[in-house]
N, C-alpha and C positions, 0 to 999 in steps of 0.2 A: 504494500500500500504506500505509494509514493506521494510526496508533497507536490503541490502545483505552483509553489512560489517561484516566480521567474527570476533568474539571476540578473538579467539586464533590465527588465521592464517594470519591476516593483521596487519600492523603497524599503528593502529589508534591512538596510544598514542604518537607517535613521539619518543619513546624510544626503539623501536624494537618490534618484534612480541612476544606476550606473550608465544606462544608455545616454543620459544627458551629461553626466560628468565626464565620460570617456567616449564621446560620440565617434571619433575616428576608429577607436578600437572596436566599438560596436559594429561599425560598417564592415570591418574586416573579419568579424566573427562568423564562424559557421554554426554557432550555437545560439542564434539570436532568440530563440523561443524556448530554450532549455530551462528546466527547473533546476534549482540549486543542487539537489541531491544527485542529479544526472551528470554534473560536471565537477564533482569534488569527491574526495575519498581520503580515508586515513592511510598514511604510509609511515611506518616506524614511529607512531605516536604523534605525528604531525598531520594537520589537514592540508591537502594538496589539491590545487585546482587543475582541471584537465580540459582547458579550453582549446578549441581547434580554430585555425585561421585559414582564410581563403588562399593565402600565400605566405611565404616566409616573411617575418617581420624585419624591417630595415631601419637603420638610423634612429631617428627620434621615436619611432614606433616601439623600439625595444625599451627606451626610457619610459614611455607612456605605460607599457606593460608592467615594468617594475614599479611604477607609481601606483598602478591599479592593485598590484599584489600587496604593496605596503598599506594601501588604504583599506584593503579587506583582509589584512593579516589576522589569522585566527590564533588567539593565545589561550588555548584550553589545555587543561591538564590531560595527560595521556590516559588517566583512569576514567575520564568522562566519555561515555558512549554517546557521542554527539548525534549519531544516527537516530537515536530515540526521539529527538525533537521532531525530525521530519517524518518519522514513522507514526507519530502520535495522531490522535483522532481530533485534535483541535483545529479550528479554522486557520486558513492561511495567514491571516493578519496576526493571529496570536502566535503562530510559529515564528513569524518574522520578529515579533516583539521579544520572544524568548531568546532568539538568536542574538539580538542586540543586547539583551540583558547579560548573556554569557560573555559577550565581548566588552562589557561595561560601557555600552554606548546608549543606554537608556537615558533620557533627559532628566536625570536627577539634578538637584541644585548644584552639587559639586561638579558634575560634568558640564553643566551650563556655565559655571564660573570658569572652568578650564578653557571653554571655547569663547570666553568673553561675551557670552550671550546675556549675562546679568552683571550688574555693576558690582564693584568691589565692596560698596557699602551696604549691599543688600544681604539679608540674613540667609545663611545656609542651613538653618535649623530644619530638622525632619518635620514634615507636614503632620505626622502622627503624634510624636511625643514632644516636639519642640525643645528637646534637650541636647541632641547631638547633631553633627553635620549630616546632611542627607546624602550618604553614599548608597550605592546599590546594595552592598552587603548589609548596611544598617537598616535601610528602608524595608527590605524584603525578608530579613532574617533576624538580626539581633535586636531590633527595636522591640520593646516590651509589648507594644500594641500588635505588631505583626506576629510576634511569637505566640500571642494568645490565639490568633487566628489559626496558626499551624497546629497548636495543641488541640483546637476544636476539630480540625480536619483529622488528626490522628485518632482522637477519641471516637469520631464517627466510624473509623475503620477498626476500632477496638485495639489500637496499638499504643503502647506506652514506651517511649524511648527518649533519650537526650536529643536535643535539637542543635545541630551545628550552627555557627554564626556566619557562615559564608554561603553564598548562593550556589556555587559549584558543588560544595560538599553536601548541601541539602538535596540537590538534584541527583547526586550519586546515591544517596541514602534511600530515596523514596521508592524506586522500583524493586528493591530487594524484598519487599513484602509480597510480591507476586511470585507465583510458582512457574508459570510458563511465559513465553514471549508475549502472547496476547494480553495476559494479565499485567505484565510489566509495562506494556504500551499504554494500557488503560490507566495505570497508576501514574505514569508520567503525564498523561493527559490531565489527571486531577491536579498534579503539581503545577502544571502550566496554567490551569484555570485559577488556581489559588494566587499565583503571581499576577495574573491578568486582573483578577478581581481586586487585589490590593492596589494595583496601579490605578484602576478606575476610581477607587475610593479616594486615593491620594489626590487625583485630579479634581474630584468632587469637593474635597476639603479646600483646596487652593482656589479654585475658580468659582465654586457655588456655595462656599461656606458651610459645607456639609459636615457630618461627623461619622466616624467609623465605629460600627458595632460588630463585634466578632460573630454574634449569632446571625445577624443579617448577611454578613459576608458569606458565612457557611451556607446559608440557604441559597444564595446566588450561585455558589460553587456547585452545590448539588444539582440545581436546575440546569446550569450550563453543561456540566459533564454528562448528565443524563441525556440531554438533547444531542450532544456531540457524539457520544458512544452509540446511541440508538440510530443515528443517521448513517453510521459507517460500519456497524457490526450487525450483520443480519441475524446472528445467533442471540443477540441481546434483546430479549423480549420482556424484560421486567418493567413493571410500572414505576412511576416516579416515587410512589409511596414505598415500594419494595427497595428501591435504590437508596432512599433516605434511611430506611430502617436497617437493612442488612447488605451493605455494599459488597463485602467480601463474598457473600453467598451469591450475589448477582454476577460477580466476576467468574464464578465457577462455570458459567455457560460459555465463556470465551475460549 
């Protein structure tokens, strides 16, 4: 089950579509409509792009190619099974968001400051707790408010375990509760829905003066994942009520 996110034509990096940023390279590409997973793979613990060109690159084109590689350089731990993101049952925009999160390119306040998108005198305080700078690891993992959401998700699955304070570590930890590949993919989908829901609530707080409630977030995570799994897994015939009450039992059908 592959992902449909286009390498060239969708803004999966958070910095604009590659077709626009590297238009000459796009014109030379033989993979204009390829999805990300179709032109990249792990080699020796590193993510490698496998783009094909209409002809051999020359002169400045080689420099542009190196610039593109540096712009989309993937800095993930070798222990992270990055393919699970693209194999997940989440919508394409959520997969692209999680990709950016793994690359630390989500527009947190610290990342916006680094790009000079917010002034030096503007606060970097986390939108949830207002106590620490809003980094990706803090916002999605170590913030007390986010952590309570993750605990609620784990309780929903009947799991009790220590929570890591880093995004990548939490991503690696989550699918281990599944027994087969299909269950692991579904659990990664839940992980991605949790991150996505936290991000939407973060934006609601900043732009609409909303407030985060762990119970409300959990309800949205349950509804989102039920719809996502049901849309892509024909064997998943459980009702939303069953999914909310006994998620691990529901995953036995996958």
